[in-house]
N, CA, C and O atoms as a CHARMM CRD file, in Angstrom:
* protein
*
  364
    1    1 MET  N      7.50900   0.26400  11.81100 PROA 1      0.00000
    2    1 MET  CA     6.28400   1.01900  12.09900 PROA 1      0.00000
    3    1 MET  C      6.20900   1.91100  13.05500 PROA 1      0.00000
    4    1 MET  O      5.52800   2.93700  13.04400 PROA 1      0.00000
    5    2 ARG  N      7.12400   1.40700  14.14600 PROA 2      0.00000
    6    2 ARG  CA     7.11600   2.41200  15.44900 PROA 2      0.00000
    7    2 ARG  C      7.79600   3.53600  15.09400 PROA 2      0.00000
    8    2 ARG  O      7.36900   4.53300  15.67600 PROA 2      0.00000
    9    3 ALA  N      8.86500   3.77000  14.21000 PROA 3      0.00000
   10    3 ALA  CA     9.41300   4.86300  14.08900 PROA 3      0.00000
   11    3 ALA  C      9.00800   5.82600  13.00000 PROA 3      0.00000
   12    3 ALA  O      9.38100   6.99900  12.99400 PROA 3      0.00000
   13    4 GLY  N      8.10400   5.20300  11.92800 PROA 4      0.00000
   14    4 GLY  CA     7.55400   5.92900  11.08000 PROA 4      0.00000
   15    4 GLY  C      6.40800   6.66300  11.15400 PROA 4      0.00000
   16    4 GLY  O      5.96300   6.75300  12.29900 PROA 4      0.00000
   17    5 LYS  N      5.74600   7.25300  10.24500 PROA 5      0.00000
   18    5 LYS  CA     4.36000   7.86100  10.42600 PROA 5      0.00000
   19    5 LYS  C      3.36800   6.86300   9.73700 PROA 5      0.00000
   20    5 LYS  O      3.69500   5.89000   9.05900 PROA 5      0.00000
   21    6 ARG  N      2.19300   7.24800  10.01200 PROA 6      0.00000
   22    6 ARG  CA     0.95400   6.49300   9.69900 PROA 6      0.00000
   23    6 ARG  C     -0.01000   7.50100   9.05700 PROA 6      0.00000
   24    6 ARG  O     -0.29400   8.60300   9.52700 PROA 6      0.00000
   25    7 ARG  N     -0.46100   6.97900   7.94300 PROA 7      0.00000
   26    7 ARG  CA    -1.82300   7.70700   7.24500 PROA 7      0.00000
   27    7 ARG  C     -2.84600   6.68400   6.74700 PROA 7      0.00000
   28    7 ARG  O     -2.48500   5.66700   6.15400 PROA 7      0.00000
   29    8 THR  N     -3.85800   6.90900   6.94400 PROA 8      0.00000
   30    8 THR  CA    -5.11300   6.21200   6.60800 PROA 8      0.00000
   31    8 THR  C     -5.73500   7.09400   5.39100 PROA 8      0.00000
   32    8 THR  O     -5.87700   8.31600   5.34500 PROA 8      0.00000
   33    9 PHE  N     -6.04800   6.15100   4.45900 PROA 9      0.00000
   34    9 PHE  CA    -6.59500   6.74800   3.12700 PROA 9      0.00000
   35    9 PHE  C     -7.75900   5.76000   2.71800 PROA 9      0.00000
   36    9 PHE  O     -7.38000   4.62700   2.42200 PROA 9      0.00000
   37   10 GLN  N     -9.01700   5.99000   2.65900 PROA 10     0.00000
   38   10 GLN  CA   -10.00900   5.19600   2.09000 PROA 10     0.00000
   39   10 GLN  C     -9.90900   3.80600   2.62100 PROA 10     0.00000
   40   10 GLN  O     -9.92300   2.84200   1.85600 PROA 10     0.00000
   41   11 GLY  N     -9.81600   3.68900   3.82500 PROA 11     0.00000
   42   11 GLY  CA    -9.80500   2.32100   4.45100 PROA 11     0.00000
   43   11 GLY  C     -8.34200   1.68300   4.59900 PROA 11     0.00000
   44   11 GLY  O     -8.07300   0.82600   5.44100 PROA 11     0.00000
   45   12 PHE  N     -7.35900   2.25200   3.60100 PROA 12     0.00000
   46   12 PHE  CA    -5.78100   1.71700   3.70900 PROA 12     0.00000
   47   12 PHE  C     -5.08300   2.39800   4.51800 PROA 12     0.00000
   48   12 PHE  O     -5.24300   3.61400   4.62700 PROA 12     0.00000
   49   13 THR  N     -4.09800   1.64400   5.29300 PROA 13     0.00000
   50   13 THR  CA    -3.52300   2.25500   6.17600 PROA 13     0.00000
   51   13 THR  C     -2.00100   1.98500   5.80100 PROA 13     0.00000
   52   13 THR  O     -1.51900   0.85400   5.74300 PROA 13     0.00000
   53   14 PHE  N     -1.29100   3.18100   5.54900 PROA 14     0.00000
   54   14 PHE  CA    -0.06800   3.46300   5.12400 PROA 14     0.00000
   55   14 PHE  C      1.02200   3.86200   6.08100 PROA 14     0.00000
   56   14 PHE  O      0.99600   5.01000   6.52500 PROA 14     0.00000
   57   15 PHE  N      2.11500   2.91600   6.49700 PROA 15     0.00000
   58   15 PHE  CA     3.11700   3.18200   7.40300 PROA 15     0.00000
   59   15 PHE  C      4.17200   3.64600   6.45600 PROA 15     0.00000
   60   15 PHE  O      4.43100   3.01500   5.43200 PROA 15     0.00000
   61   16 PHE  N      4.75700   4.70200   6.78300 PROA 16     0.00000
   62   16 PHE  CA     5.90800   4.99900   6.07900 PROA 16     0.00000
   63   16 PHE  C      7.01400   5.60800   6.63500 PROA 16     0.00000
   64   16 PHE  O      6.81900   6.24400   7.67000 PROA 16     0.00000
   65   17 SER  N      8.29400   5.55200   6.11900 PROA 17     0.00000
   66   17 SER  CA     9.50000   6.35700   6.79000 PROA 17     0.00000
   67   17 SER  C     10.42000   6.71300   5.62400 PROA 17     0.00000
   68   17 SER  O     10.68300   5.88600   4.75100 PROA 17     0.00000
   69   18 PRO  N     10.82800   7.76100   5.62300 PROA 18     0.00000
   70   18 PRO  CA    11.82900   8.20900   4.55900 PROA 18     0.00000
   71   18 PRO  C     13.27700   7.78400   4.80600 PROA 18     0.00000
   72   18 PRO  O     13.69700   7.72600   5.96100 PROA 18     0.00000
   73   19 ARG  N     14.10100   7.46800   3.70100 PROA 19     0.00000
   74   19 ARG  CA    15.39100   6.90800   3.95800 PROA 19     0.00000
   75   19 ARG  C     16.30100   8.04700   3.53100 PROA 19     0.00000
   76   19 ARG  O     15.83500   9.08600   3.06300 PROA 19     0.00000
   77   20 PRO  N     17.70000   7.82900   3.70700 PROA 20     0.00000
   78   20 PRO  CA    18.57300   8.92700   2.99800 PROA 20     0.00000
   79   20 PRO  C     18.71500   8.84300   1.50100 PROA 20     0.00000
   80   20 PRO  O     18.82200   9.78100   0.71100 PROA 20     0.00000
   81   21 ALA  N     18.69700   7.50300   1.24500 PROA 21     0.00000
   82   21 ALA  CA    18.77600   7.37400  -0.39500 PROA 21     0.00000
   83   21 ALA  C     18.31800   5.97900  -0.69500 PROA 21     0.00000
   84   21 ALA  O     18.11400   5.08100   0.12100 PROA 21     0.00000
   85   22 GLY  N     18.16800   5.93700  -2.22600 PROA 22     0.00000
   86   22 GLY  CA    17.78200   4.64900  -2.56900 PROA 22     0.00000
   87   22 GLY  C     16.43100   4.55600  -3.19500 PROA 22     0.00000
   88   22 GLY  O     15.72400   5.56200  -3.13200 PROA 22     0.00000
   89   23 PRO  N     15.93500   3.40200  -3.83800 PROA 23     0.00000
   90   23 PRO  CA    14.61300   3.55100  -4.51800 PROA 23     0.00000
   91   23 PRO  C     13.70200   3.02600  -3.27600 PROA 23     0.00000
   92   23 PRO  O     14.15900   2.43200  -2.30000 PROA 23     0.00000
   93   24 PRO  N     12.32900   3.35100  -3.48400 PROA 24     0.00000
   94   24 PRO  CA    11.31000   2.95100  -2.44500 PROA 24     0.00000
   95   24 PRO  C     11.08000   1.73700  -2.44700 PROA 24     0.00000
   96   24 PRO  O     11.19900   1.04100  -3.45500 PROA 24     0.00000
   97   25 ARG  N     10.71200   1.30500  -1.30300 PROA 25     0.00000
   98   25 ARG  CA    10.38500  -0.01300  -0.96600 PROA 25     0.00000
   99   25 ARG  C      9.27600  -0.27100  -0.35000 PROA 25     0.00000
  100   25 ARG  O      8.86100   0.52000   0.49700 PROA 25     0.00000
  101   26 LEU  N      8.54800  -1.49600  -0.68200 PROA 26     0.00000
  102   26 LEU  CA     7.15000  -1.76000  -0.27900 PROA 26     0.00000
  103   26 LEU  C      7.02700  -3.08700   0.54800 PROA 26     0.00000
  104   26 LEU  O      7.67700  -4.08500   0.23500 PROA 26     0.00000
  105   27 GLY  N      6.19200  -3.06300   1.58500 PROA 27     0.00000
  106   27 GLY  CA     5.94300  -3.97500   2.40700 PROA 27     0.00000
  107   27 GLY  C      4.33900  -4.41000   2.46100 PROA 27     0.00000
  108   27 GLY  O      3.60500  -3.42900   2.34400 PROA 27     0.00000
  109   28 ILE  N      3.78200  -5.42000   2.58300 PROA 28     0.00000
  110   28 ILE  CA     2.35900  -5.79600   2.55600 PROA 28     0.00000
  111   28 ILE  C      2.00700  -6.41000   3.58300 PROA 28     0.00000
  112   28 ILE  O      2.48500  -7.50900   3.86500 PROA 28     0.00000
  113   29 LEU  N      1.02200  -5.74200   4.38700 PROA 29     0.00000
  114   29 LEU  CA     0.55600  -6.48800   5.65100 PROA 29     0.00000
  115   29 LEU  C     -1.04800  -7.01200   5.42200 PROA 29     0.00000
  116   29 LEU  O     -2.06900  -6.32500   5.37400 PROA 29     0.00000
  117   30 ILE  N     -0.91200  -8.27400   5.31700 PROA 30     0.00000
  118   30 ILE  CA    -2.30000  -8.92500   4.90000 PROA 30     0.00000
  119   30 ILE  C     -2.55500 -10.07800   5.50500 PROA 30     0.00000
  120   30 ILE  O     -1.66000 -10.89700   5.30000 PROA 30     0.00000
  121   31 SER  N     -3.58900 -10.54100   6.29800 PROA 31     0.00000
  122   31 SER  CA    -3.84500 -11.72300   6.76400 PROA 31     0.00000
  123   31 SER  C     -5.21800 -12.55000   6.60100 PROA 31     0.00000
  124   31 SER  O     -5.97400 -12.04900   5.76800 PROA 31     0.00000
  125   32 ARG  N     -5.55000 -13.37600   7.04600 PROA 32     0.00000
  126   32 ARG  CA    -6.87400 -14.20000   6.80400 PROA 32     0.00000
  127   32 ARG  C     -8.01000 -13.09800   7.26000 PROA 32     0.00000
  128   32 ARG  O     -9.02900 -13.00400   6.57500 PROA 32     0.00000
  129   33 LYS  N     -7.82600 -12.25000   8.43800 PROA 33     0.00000
  130   33 LYS  CA    -8.77800 -11.39900   8.56200 PROA 33     0.00000
  131   33 LYS  C     -9.33500 -10.27200   7.60500 PROA 33     0.00000
  132   33 LYS  O    -10.45300  -9.75700   7.62600 PROA 33     0.00000
  133   34 HSD  N     -8.06400  -9.97200   6.59500 PROA 34     0.00000
  134   34 HSD  CA    -8.52400  -9.19800   5.57600 PROA 34     0.00000
  135   34 HSD  C     -9.37200  -9.82900   4.52900 PROA 34     0.00000
  136   34 HSD  O    -10.43400  -9.34900   4.13300 PROA 34     0.00000
  137   35 ALA  N     -8.73700 -11.13900   4.02700 PROA 35     0.00000
  138   35 ALA  CA    -9.74400 -11.84100   3.23900 PROA 35     0.00000
  139   35 ALA  C     -9.41600 -13.26500   3.39300 PROA 35     0.00000
  140   35 ALA  O     -8.25600 -13.67600   3.35900 PROA 35     0.00000
  141   36 ALA  N    -10.50700 -14.06100   3.57400 PROA 36     0.00000
  142   36 ALA  CA   -10.48400 -15.28000   4.13100 PROA 36     0.00000
  143   36 ALA  C     -9.82800 -16.14100   3.18300 PROA 36     0.00000
  144   36 ALA  O     -8.97900 -16.90300   3.64500 PROA 36     0.00000
  145   37 LEU  N    -10.11100 -16.17300   1.65700 PROA 37     0.00000
  146   37 LEU  CA    -9.63900 -16.90300   0.72900 PROA 37     0.00000
  147   37 LEU  C     -8.17700 -16.50200   0.38100 PROA 37     0.00000
  148   37 LEU  O     -7.82600 -15.33000   0.51700 PROA 37     0.00000
  149   38 ALA  N     -7.31100 -17.46600  -0.07000 PROA 38     0.00000
  150   38 ALA  CA    -5.95000 -17.11100  -0.42300 PROA 38     0.00000
  151   38 ALA  C     -5.95500 -16.54000  -1.94500 PROA 38     0.00000
  152   38 ALA  O     -4.94000 -16.00100  -2.38600 PROA 38     0.00000
  153   39 THR  N     -6.95000 -16.65300  -2.61400 PROA 39     0.00000
  154   39 THR  CA    -7.10900 -16.28400  -3.87700 PROA 39     0.00000
  155   39 THR  C     -7.31500 -14.69300  -3.76200 PROA 39     0.00000
  156   39 THR  O     -6.73700 -13.81900  -4.40800 PROA 39     0.00000
  157   40 ASP  N     -8.32400 -14.55000  -2.73500 PROA 40     0.00000
  158   40 ASP  CA    -8.61500 -12.93700  -2.58000 PROA 40     0.00000
  159   40 ASP  C     -7.51400 -12.10100  -2.19400 PROA 40     0.00000
  160   40 ASP  O     -7.27900 -10.96900  -2.61800 PROA 40     0.00000
  161   41 ARG  N     -6.70600 -12.92100  -1.14800 PROA 41     0.00000
  162   41 ARG  CA    -5.39200 -12.06900  -0.66900 PROA 41     0.00000
  163   41 ARG  C     -4.51400 -11.84600  -1.58600 PROA 41     0.00000
  164   41 ARG  O     -3.89000 -10.78700  -1.52200 PROA 41     0.00000
  165   42 ASN  N     -4.25000 -12.76100  -2.64600 PROA 42     0.00000
  166   42 ASN  CA    -3.31400 -12.50400  -3.52500 PROA 42     0.00000
  167   42 ASN  C     -3.77200 -11.60100  -4.63700 PROA 42     0.00000
  168   42 ASN  O     -2.97000 -10.86700  -5.21500 PROA 42     0.00000
  169   43 ARG  N     -5.10000 -11.64700  -4.95900 PROA 43     0.00000
  170   43 ARG  CA    -5.57100 -10.43400  -5.68100 PROA 43     0.00000
  171   43 ARG  C     -5.42200  -9.05100  -5.23500 PROA 43     0.00000
  172   43 ARG  O     -5.19100  -8.10400  -5.98700 PROA 43     0.00000
  173   44 ILE  N     -5.57100  -8.98800  -3.93800 PROA 44     0.00000
  174   44 ILE  CA    -5.22900  -7.57900  -3.19000 PROA 44     0.00000
  175   44 ILE  C     -3.87000  -7.08000  -3.29800 PROA 44     0.00000
  176   44 ILE  O     -3.47000  -5.92400  -3.43900 PROA 44     0.00000
  177   45 LYS  N     -3.13900  -8.35000  -3.18800 PROA 45     0.00000
  178   45 LYS  CA    -1.51700  -7.98700  -3.19800 PROA 45     0.00000
  179   45 LYS  C     -1.09100  -7.76300  -4.45800 PROA 45     0.00000
  180   45 LYS  O      0.00100  -7.21000  -4.59200 PROA 45     0.00000
  181   46 ARG  N     -1.78100  -8.10400  -5.51100 PROA 46     0.00000
  182   46 ARG  CA    -1.31500  -7.81200  -6.98300 PROA 46     0.00000
  183   46 ARG  C     -1.71400  -6.31500  -7.04400 PROA 46     0.00000
  184   46 ARG  O     -0.90500  -5.48800  -7.46300 PROA 46     0.00000
  185   47 CYS  N     -2.84800  -5.98900  -6.66500 PROA 47     0.00000
  186   47 CYS  CA    -3.34200  -4.63100  -6.86400 PROA 47     0.00000
  187   47 CYS  C     -2.38500  -3.60500  -6.10700 PROA 47     0.00000
  188   47 CYS  O     -1.98200  -2.52600  -6.54200 PROA 47     0.00000
  189   48 ILE  N     -2.14500  -4.13000  -5.00600 PROA 48     0.00000
  190   48 ILE  CA    -1.01700  -3.03300  -4.10500 PROA 48     0.00000
  191   48 ILE  C      0.37000  -3.10800  -4.94600 PROA 48     0.00000
  192   48 ILE  O      1.10100  -2.11800  -4.97900 PROA 48     0.00000
  193   49 ARG  N      0.65600  -4.10500  -5.51200 PROA 49     0.00000
  194   49 ARG  CA     2.19300  -4.13400  -6.04100 PROA 49     0.00000
  195   49 ARG  C      1.89000  -3.28000  -7.24700 PROA 49     0.00000
  196   49 ARG  O      2.73900  -2.44600  -7.56200 PROA 49     0.00000
  197   50 GLU  N      0.78200  -3.38200  -7.96100 PROA 50     0.00000
  198   50 GLU  CA     0.83400  -2.57200  -9.40600 PROA 50     0.00000
  199   50 GLU  C      0.38600  -1.21200  -9.00900 PROA 50     0.00000
  200   50 GLU  O      0.65800  -0.36300  -9.85800 PROA 50     0.00000
  201   51 ALA  N     -0.17500  -0.80900  -8.03900 PROA 51     0.00000
  202   51 ALA  CA    -0.25500   0.66600  -7.62600 PROA 51     0.00000
  203   51 ALA  C      1.09300   1.15300  -7.27600 PROA 51     0.00000
  204   51 ALA  O      1.46900   2.22700  -7.74400 PROA 51     0.00000
  205   52 PHE  N      1.83000   0.48600  -6.52200 PROA 52     0.00000
  206   52 PHE  CA     3.10200   0.97900  -6.14400 PROA 52     0.00000
  207   52 PHE  C      4.11300   0.84700  -7.33700 PROA 52     0.00000
  208   52 PHE  O      5.01400   1.68400  -7.33700 PROA 52     0.00000
  209   53 ARG  N      4.10500   0.05000  -8.21600 PROA 53     0.00000
  210   53 ARG  CA     4.86000   0.27800  -9.35300 PROA 53     0.00000
  211   53 ARG  C      4.56000   1.38200 -10.30000 PROA 53     0.00000
  212   53 ARG  O      5.44400   1.78400 -11.05700 PROA 53     0.00000
  213   54 LEU  N      3.31800   1.91800 -10.30700 PROA 54     0.00000
  214   54 LEU  CA     3.04400   3.04500 -11.11700 PROA 54     0.00000
  215   54 LEU  C      3.49400   4.39900 -10.43200 PROA 54     0.00000
  216   54 LEU  O      3.93100   5.37000 -11.05100 PROA 54     0.00000
  217   55 THR  N      3.32400   4.32000  -9.07100 PROA 55     0.00000
  218   55 THR  CA     3.80500   5.45500  -8.49100 PROA 55     0.00000
  219   55 THR  C      5.16500   5.63200  -7.82900 PROA 55     0.00000
  220   55 THR  O      5.55500   6.56400  -7.12700 PROA 55     0.00000
  221   56 GLN  N      5.77300   4.56700  -8.19700 PROA 56     0.00000
  222   56 GLN  CA     7.37000   4.55400  -7.73600 PROA 56     0.00000
  223   56 GLN  C      8.05200   5.60200  -7.97000 PROA 56     0.00000
  224   56 GLN  O      8.65300   6.02000  -6.98100 PROA 56     0.00000
  225   57 PRO  N      8.20900   6.29200  -9.08600 PROA 57     0.00000
  226   57 PRO  CA     8.94500   7.32400  -9.33400 PROA 57     0.00000
  227   57 PRO  C      8.73900   8.58800  -8.74700 PROA 57     0.00000
  228   57 PRO  O      9.67200   9.36700  -8.55700 PROA 57     0.00000
  229   58 ALA  N      7.51800   8.84600  -8.43600 PROA 58     0.00000
  230   58 ALA  CA     7.06300   9.95200  -7.35500 PROA 58     0.00000
  231   58 ALA  C      7.48000   9.77200  -5.92900 PROA 58     0.00000
  232   58 ALA  O      7.56500  10.78900  -5.24100 PROA 58     0.00000
  233   59 LEU  N      7.77000   8.52900  -5.36400 PROA 59     0.00000
  234   59 LEU  CA     7.80100   8.24500  -4.30900 PROA 59     0.00000
  235   59 LEU  C      9.19000   8.75100  -3.61400 PROA 59     0.00000
  236   59 LEU  O      9.20200   9.29100  -2.50800 PROA 59     0.00000
  237   60 GLY  N     10.23700   8.53600  -4.31500 PROA 60     0.00000
  238   60 GLY  CA    11.54900   8.96400  -3.98200 PROA 60     0.00000
  239   60 GLY  C     12.13600   7.80100  -2.92400 PROA 60     0.00000
  240   60 GLY  O     11.71000   6.64700  -2.95400 PROA 60     0.00000
  241   61 SER  N     13.08000   8.21300  -2.06800 PROA 61     0.00000
  242   61 SER  CA    13.47500   6.88100  -1.19200 PROA 61     0.00000
  243   61 SER  C     12.58700   6.90900   0.12600 PROA 61     0.00000
  244   61 SER  O     12.70900   7.61900   1.12400 PROA 61     0.00000
  245   62 LEU  N     11.71300   5.98000  -0.15600 PROA 62     0.00000
  246   62 LEU  CA    10.65400   5.85000   1.04700 PROA 62     0.00000
  247   62 LEU  C     10.35200   4.20400   1.27600 PROA 62     0.00000
  248   62 LEU  O     10.30700   3.31800   0.42200 PROA 62     0.00000
  249   63 ASP  N     10.19100   4.12900   2.50200 PROA 63     0.00000
  250   63 ASP  CA     9.77900   2.79700   2.87400 PROA 63     0.00000
  251   63 ASP  C      8.30400   2.74400   3.16000 PROA 63     0.00000
  252   63 ASP  O      7.95600   3.55400   4.02000 PROA 63     0.00000
  253   64 VAL  N      7.23100   1.90200   2.59500 PROA 64     0.00000
  254   64 VAL  CA     5.87500   1.96800   2.66600 PROA 64     0.00000
  255   64 VAL  C      5.38400   0.66500   2.94400 PROA 64     0.00000
  256   64 VAL  O      5.65400  -0.25900   2.17600 PROA 64     0.00000
  257   65 LEU  N      4.66900   0.48700   3.99300 PROA 65     0.00000
  258   65 LEU  CA     4.02700  -0.54700   4.45400 PROA 65     0.00000
  259   65 LEU  C      2.44400  -0.42600   4.41200 PROA 65     0.00000
  260   65 LEU  O      1.81900   0.28100   5.20200 PROA 65     0.00000
  261   66 VAL  N      1.81200  -1.25000   3.32700 PROA 66     0.00000
  262   66 VAL  CA     0.44700  -0.93700   3.24200 PROA 66     0.00000
  263   66 VAL  C     -0.38200  -2.23600   4.00200 PROA 66     0.00000
  264   66 VAL  O     -0.03700  -3.41400   3.90700 PROA 66     0.00000
  265   67 ARG  N     -1.46700  -1.76900   4.71700 PROA 67     0.00000
  266   67 ARG  CA    -2.38200  -2.47100   5.19100 PROA 67     0.00000
  267   67 ARG  C     -3.73500  -2.18400   4.49000 PROA 67     0.00000
  268   67 ARG  O     -4.14600  -1.03100   4.35500 PROA 67     0.00000
  269   68 PRO  N     -4.44900  -3.32600   4.02500 PROA 68     0.00000
  270   68 PRO  CA    -5.67400  -2.87100   3.30000 PROA 68     0.00000
  271   68 PRO  C     -6.86100  -3.11900   4.28400 PROA 68     0.00000
  272   68 PRO  O     -6.67500  -3.93200   5.18900 PROA 68     0.00000
  273   69 PRO  N     -7.99600  -2.52300   4.19000 PROA 69     0.00000
  274   69 PRO  CA    -9.01800  -2.71800   5.01700 PROA 69     0.00000
  275   69 PRO  C     -9.47900  -4.21200   5.15900 PROA 69     0.00000
  276   69 PRO  O     -9.12400  -5.06400   4.34500 PROA 69     0.00000
  277   70 TYR  N    -10.24600  -4.47400   6.18000 PROA 70     0.00000
  278   70 TYR  CA   -10.74700  -5.69400   6.43200 PROA 70     0.00000
  279   70 TYR  C    -11.86800  -5.95000   5.62400 PROA 70     0.00000
  280   70 TYR  O    -12.68000  -5.02800   5.55200 PROA 70     0.00000
  281   71 GLY  N    -12.11500  -7.00200   4.98400 PROA 71     0.00000
  282   71 GLY  CA   -13.20800  -7.61600   3.90500 PROA 71     0.00000
  283   71 GLY  C    -13.12300  -6.96400   2.72400 PROA 71     0.00000
  284   71 GLY  O    -14.15900  -6.79000   2.08200 PROA 71     0.00000
  285   72 LEU  N    -11.88600  -6.49200   2.23600 PROA 72     0.00000
  286   72 LEU  CA   -11.90800  -5.54100   0.85700 PROA 72     0.00000
  287   72 LEU  C    -12.06400  -6.73300  -0.12800 PROA 72     0.00000
  288   72 LEU  O    -11.48900  -7.79000   0.13100 PROA 72     0.00000
  289   73 LYS  N    -12.83100  -6.60000  -1.26400 PROA 73     0.00000
  290   73 LYS  CA   -12.84800  -7.18300  -2.39300 PROA 73     0.00000
  291   73 LYS  C    -12.21400  -6.39500  -3.62500 PROA 73     0.00000
  292   73 LYS  O    -12.65600  -5.31100  -4.00800 PROA 73     0.00000
  293   74 ALA  N    -11.17900  -7.02500  -4.18000 PROA 74     0.00000
  294   74 ALA  CA   -10.43200  -6.22200  -5.21300 PROA 74     0.00000
  295   74 ALA  C    -11.36100  -5.95500  -6.31800 PROA 74     0.00000
  296   74 ALA  O    -12.12400  -6.87100  -6.62700 PROA 74     0.00000
  297   75 SER  N    -11.41700  -4.92100  -6.92000 PROA 75     0.00000
  298   75 SER  CA   -12.27600  -4.56200  -8.02100 PROA 75     0.00000
  299   75 SER  C    -11.18600  -3.61400  -8.80100 PROA 75     0.00000
  300   75 SER  O    -10.06400  -3.25800  -8.44300 PROA 75     0.00000
  301   76 SER  N    -11.93300  -3.33400 -10.00900 PROA 76     0.00000
  302   76 SER  CA   -11.15300  -2.27200 -10.95900 PROA 76     0.00000
  303   76 SER  C    -10.62400  -0.81100 -10.33200 PROA 76     0.00000
  304   76 SER  O     -9.62800  -0.20900 -10.73400 PROA 76     0.00000
  305   77 GLY  N    -11.48500  -0.39700  -9.29700 PROA 77     0.00000
  306   77 GLY  CA   -11.25800   0.77600  -8.71900 PROA 77     0.00000
  307   77 GLY  C    -10.22400   0.62600  -7.54700 PROA 77     0.00000
  308   77 GLY  O     -9.94800   1.64000  -6.90600 PROA 77     0.00000
  309   78 THR  N     -9.71200  -0.41300  -7.26800 PROA 78     0.00000
  310   78 THR  CA    -8.82100  -0.47700  -6.14600 PROA 78     0.00000
  311   78 THR  C     -7.30200  -0.11100  -6.30500 PROA 78     0.00000
  312   78 THR  O     -6.58900   0.26400  -5.37400 PROA 78     0.00000
  313   79 VAL  N     -6.91500  -0.26400  -7.56400 PROA 79     0.00000
  314   79 VAL  CA    -5.79500   0.34300  -7.96700 PROA 79     0.00000
  315   79 VAL  C     -5.64600   1.78500  -7.91000 PROA 79     0.00000
  316   79 VAL  O     -4.71200   2.40200  -7.39900 PROA 79     0.00000
  317   80 ALA  N     -6.77500   2.30200  -8.55100 PROA 80     0.00000
  318   80 ALA  CA    -6.80700   3.81600  -8.49200 PROA 80     0.00000
  319   80 ALA  C     -6.71700   4.26200  -7.09400 PROA 80     0.00000
  320   80 ALA  O     -5.82200   5.02100  -6.72400 PROA 80     0.00000
  321   81 ARG  N     -7.68200   3.77700  -6.26100 PROA 81     0.00000
  322   81 ARG  CA    -7.56500   4.21500  -4.83900 PROA 81     0.00000
  323   81 ARG  C     -6.10100   4.15200  -3.97600 PROA 81     0.00000
  324   81 ARG  O     -5.72700   4.96000  -3.12500 PROA 81     0.00000
  325   82 LEU  N     -5.49100   3.11300  -4.39200 PROA 82     0.00000
  326   82 LEU  CA    -4.20600   2.83800  -3.89600 PROA 82     0.00000
  327   82 LEU  C     -3.11300   3.96400  -4.53000 PROA 82     0.00000
  328   82 LEU  O     -2.22400   4.39700  -3.79700 PROA 82     0.00000
  329   83 ARG  N     -3.20900   4.32700  -5.66200 PROA 83     0.00000
  330   83 ARG  CA    -2.60700   5.21700  -6.27000 PROA 83     0.00000
  331   83 ARG  C     -2.73300   6.47200  -5.70900 PROA 83     0.00000
  332   83 ARG  O     -1.70200   7.04100  -5.35100 PROA 83     0.00000
  333   84 ALA  N     -3.87000   7.04200  -5.55600 PROA 84     0.00000
  334   84 ALA  CA    -4.19400   8.07600  -5.03100 PROA 84     0.00000
  335   84 ALA  C     -3.57300   8.15700  -3.38300 PROA 84     0.00000
  336   84 ALA  O     -2.95800   9.14000  -2.97000 PROA 84     0.00000
  337   85 GLY  N     -3.80300   7.18800  -2.72400 PROA 85     0.00000
  338   85 GLY  CA    -3.16900   7.14800  -1.38500 PROA 85     0.00000
  339   85 GLY  C     -1.60300   7.42700  -1.33400 PROA 85     0.00000
  340   85 GLY  O     -0.96600   8.15400  -0.57100 PROA 85     0.00000
  341   86 LEU  N     -1.14300   6.53800  -2.49700 PROA 86     0.00000
  342   86 LEU  CA     0.56900   6.58200  -2.33900 PROA 86     0.00000
  343   86 LEU  C      0.73000   7.93000  -2.88700 PROA 86     0.00000
  344   86 LEU  O      1.59700   8.56100  -2.28300 PROA 86     0.00000
  345   87 GLU  N      0.22800   8.50100  -3.73800 PROA 87     0.00000
  346   87 GLU  CA     0.45400   9.89700  -4.00900 PROA 87     0.00000
  347   87 GLU  C      0.35800  10.94100  -3.25900 PROA 87     0.00000
  348   87 GLU  O      0.92300  11.99900  -3.53200 PROA 87     0.00000
  349   88 ARG  N     -0.37100  10.75800  -2.22700 PROA 88     0.00000
  350   88 ARG  CA    -0.49300  11.54800  -1.27200 PROA 88     0.00000
  351   88 ARG  C      0.65100  11.58400  -0.04900 PROA 88     0.00000
  352   88 ARG  O      0.91100  12.55400   0.66300 PROA 88     0.00000
  353   89 LEU  N      1.20500  10.37400  -0.00900 PROA 89     0.00000
  354   89 LEU  CA     2.53400  10.16400   0.84400 PROA 89     0.00000
  355   89 LEU  C      3.73700  10.83800   0.15300 PROA 89     0.00000
  356   89 LEU  O      4.58600  11.40500   0.84000 PROA 89     0.00000
  357   90 ALA  N      3.82700  10.78900  -1.14600 PROA 90     0.00000
  358   90 ALA  CA     4.91600  11.49300  -1.91100 PROA 90     0.00000
  359   90 ALA  C      4.86500  13.12100  -1.75600 PROA 90     0.00000
  360   90 ALA  O      5.85100  13.81500  -2.00600 PROA 90     0.00000
  361   91 THR  N      3.75000  13.60300  -1.36600 PROA 91     0.00000
  362   91 THR  CA     3.92100  15.33000  -1.09200 PROA 91     0.00000
  363   91 THR  C      4.14300  15.55000   0.25700 PROA 91     0.00000
  364   91 THR  O      4.29400  16.69700   0.67900 PROA 91     0.00000
């Protein structure tokens, strides 16, 4: 996190760092402050993983750490917002 770059998009914070080679890697930073219930935290993590899976070919060899905004409720638009943020990192 210290050596990489940070971008914020629609409340999500993306820490990223390019690598010389290899597939993109994902890290998720979520705590009870983000969502009090474990089921809500797991739902948010599933949305992050799905968005990463869908944009993985465009990312190249990049390490990405995603931190969602506090109090986020996962909805049908969460994956779309995350995909937009991840696609901005790819450019």
